[in-house]
N, C-alpha and C positions, 0 to 999 in steps of 0.2 A: 496673371491671376485676378487682378481687379475686377478684367472682363468679363469672365468666367464668375466671379461673384455677382456683376451685374446683372448678368444673364439667367443664373438662378435666383435671383431676387425677383427678376419679372416673372419668370416661368412660376413663380412661388405664387407672386401677386394674383397672376393670372388665374393661377388653379384655384384660389379662394374665394373669387367670385362668383356670386352666386349665377346658376345658371339661369334664371331669368332673364338675367340680364344679355343673355345671346337667345332670346326667344326665338330667330328663324332658324330654321331647318332645312334641308334641301328637300327641292322639290323631287316628287317621285320619280325614279329613277336617276337623279342626278348624284355621283358619287361623293362630292367636295362641296362645300358651301365655305364661303369664306366668313366669317361671322364679323371680325373686327380686324382694322386697320389701324394703327396709331404711330404717328408721326414721334422718333425718340430724340432726346438731347444728351448733351454730354458726350462722351467719348464715343455714344454711338448717334454722334449728328450726321443725317443724310443717310440714315436705317430707319425702317419701319418695326412694328412688333406686329403679327400678323397670326389669327388664331383662326382654324382651317378644323370644320366637322368632317371627318371622311368616313363614308360608309362603303363596307368590301362584300361581296357577295363571298357565300359558304362556298367552300372548295376551290376558291382561287387562288392565282399562284403565278407571280410574274418571275421571272428568273431571266437570264442571262445579259443583254446587254446594261439593264438597269436605268437608273437616273440620280442626278445631282441635285441638291438646292440649293438657291442662292446663299443659305448662310445655315445656322446650324438650327437644329430641328430638335423639340423637345415633345414628346407624343407621350398620351396618356390614354389609354385603352379603356372605355367607359364599357362595353356589350364583347362578347365573344371573345375570339383567341385569334390573334394575327401573327402571321409568320414575320419574321423579320432578319436581315442580314445585312452587313456594310461589307464591301471592299471584298466581296467574294469568299465570306466567312463562312461558317456551318452558320444553319441555319437555327433561329431561335422562335419558341413560342411563346409571347406574351398575352398574358391572361387579363382578366378584366380586372381594374386594381392596381395595375403592374404599369411602368412607364419602360420608355424605348430614348435613345438620344443618337443624333447623327453629326459627329463634329462637322465643322465646315470644310468643305472640300470630299466629302466622302462619298462613295459610290453607294445608292442603295441597291443593292444586287438582287434581293428578292423581297415582295413584299406578296400581301393575300391574306386570307381568311382562312381557317380549317375548317375540315369538311364538317366539325361540330355544329355549324351554323353561321349567321351572318356576323360581321364586327364591325365596331363601330369607334373611333379614336378621335380625341383631339389633338392636332397638332398645332404646338407655339412654335413659329418661326423668327426669326432676325433677317429681314434682306433688304438690300439696298431701295432708296427712295423710290416708290413707283415701278419697282420690279418684281416679275412672274415670281413665285414662288418654285418656281420649276425651272432649271436648268436640262441642259442636253445632255446626253449621258457622254 
């Protein structure tokens, strides 16, 4: 329970930071940009908090094999509507201003944006130090 509380505290702190602190934006055509990576201490010693700006094309959908992340993921949708499902559950549409969560080890089985237009979200992850935010399926 303490780990979840710590994670949620970190996520809330990241969400409250002014976006000017994350002035970097992805280059044209680049779907993801890592905005920040910070070493954690205490119960998360050896891990990093990572913030990623993700942009998704309108009408896109990835299904099938899916992927896993190397730690938990908390997403906040900034623009558009994001397709989201984990562990081959039914697809959900997450609209701007809403969040989604992927627990450690979950299979991100559906992602993309609806036909309504492109989508953009911030993904806050906790990963082992130096690790990629993505793992294999």
